[in-house]
C-alpha angles and dihedrals in degrees: 000000000000108000093209103046101022092230118147106239102176136010116207119222106205098174094099099043123115094237092053089051091054092046091051090053092048096047104031107015087240091293126121109292097251094050097036093051090055092047092051093044095052091044089054090049092051091047095052093043093053091044092053093044091049091049092049099043100031097043100074093047092050091050091048092052091049091052092050092048093049091049090056093048096039093235133114119254114258117254135154095283095050091045089055091052092047091052094048 
């Protein structure tokens, strides 16, 4: 666009650019927009559901195993506060 006259000098067609191709794959898995958006949305829902379930159900067992291992070694389990002291 010409800033002085306001005339449109060139219109960019970004449908065939590499970056648009990557964005389409990221957002729609290279499917038509209506179908691809649903596929990506449900995939994201499944991912977050399994991540939350794994964090909830797997967390206590992991903490219990860390406590048992530290009791055998005579050391404390590593967490954020001990990592900060180690790095100081």
